[in-house]
N, C-alpha and C positions, 0 to 999 in steps of 0.2 A: 751392765751390772755383772759383777763376778759371781759365777755360780758357786765357787768354793766357799764363799762367805755365807751362802744360804744353806745352812745345815740343820734347820729345825722345820718340822711339819706343823702347820697351823690349819685350823678349820675356820672358814669364814661363813657365818650364818646370817640369814635374813629372817625377819618376822613375817609369818604367814598364818593361814588358818586352814585346817583340814576337817573334813566331815567325820563325825563320829558314827557309831552304828545306828543312830536315830536320825541322821541327816543334819544334825546341828553343827554349825561351824565352831570349831574349837581352836582358839589362838595358840600358836606354838612357834618354836624356832626350828628352821630347817637348814641343813648344810647347803651352801651355795657353791663352795669350792674347798678343796683340800690342797694346799700349795706349800712349796718350800719358801722359807723366809730366813732372814738374818734377824737376830733378836738383840736389842741393846737395852739394858736396864738403865733407867735414869735414877738419879738419887731419890731415895724415898723421903717422904716428909710426913709429919704427923700434925694433925690439926684438931682443935677442940670442936666437937659437934654434940650438942645436947648434953653438956656436962660430962662427956666421955672422950677420951683420947682415941682417935681413929687413925690407924696407919694408912697411908696412901702409897700404892706401888705403881709407879709409872713405867711403861714399857713402850719402846718404839720398835715396830716391825717394818722391815723393808722387804718388798716382794717385787716380782716382775710386773709389768704393766697389766692391769686388768680393768676393763671399762665397767663403770656402774657401781663401784664401791663408794658408800657414803657413810655419814655418821649414824645412819639408821641401822647399820649392820653391827655385828659384834664378832669377836674372835675368841676361839677356844684354843688355849695353849697350855700344856702341862696340867690338864684337868682343871683349869681355872678360866673363868669368863673375864674378858677384857672389853670394856666399852670404848668405842672409837670416839675420840674428841676432835681429831683433825686428820684430814687426808691431804697429803702434799704430792704433787707430781715431781718426779725426778727426771731430769734431762728432758728430752723430747719424747715423752711416753716410753721411756726406758724402764721405769719402775715407779712404785708408789711407796711413800713413807706414811705409816699409820701410827699416829700418836694415841696411846690408849692408857686407861687406868684399870687396874685389876680390881674386880669386885669380889665380895665373898671372902671366906677364910682361906 
């Protein structure tokens, strides 16, 4: 993978729980890695959901190989959360292609 194409920083997060001041487990997201990535915007589409038009923003992130990334993780890029829908291996563990959908506003 060409390093020059990976010019954006993304944060990969995993779901975990941490103890609060009373010892109770509180579910939260924690950063797993902060890596360089190339970002490719896919064409947006709109669909009707519960009588409202909802825009969907699909983004593909390409990063160097990292073991253990699944659809249970999420990406934070440009202050926006991206849910991972598909993880594809590039080459022979040269890189990973993460197909995501941005959530929130």
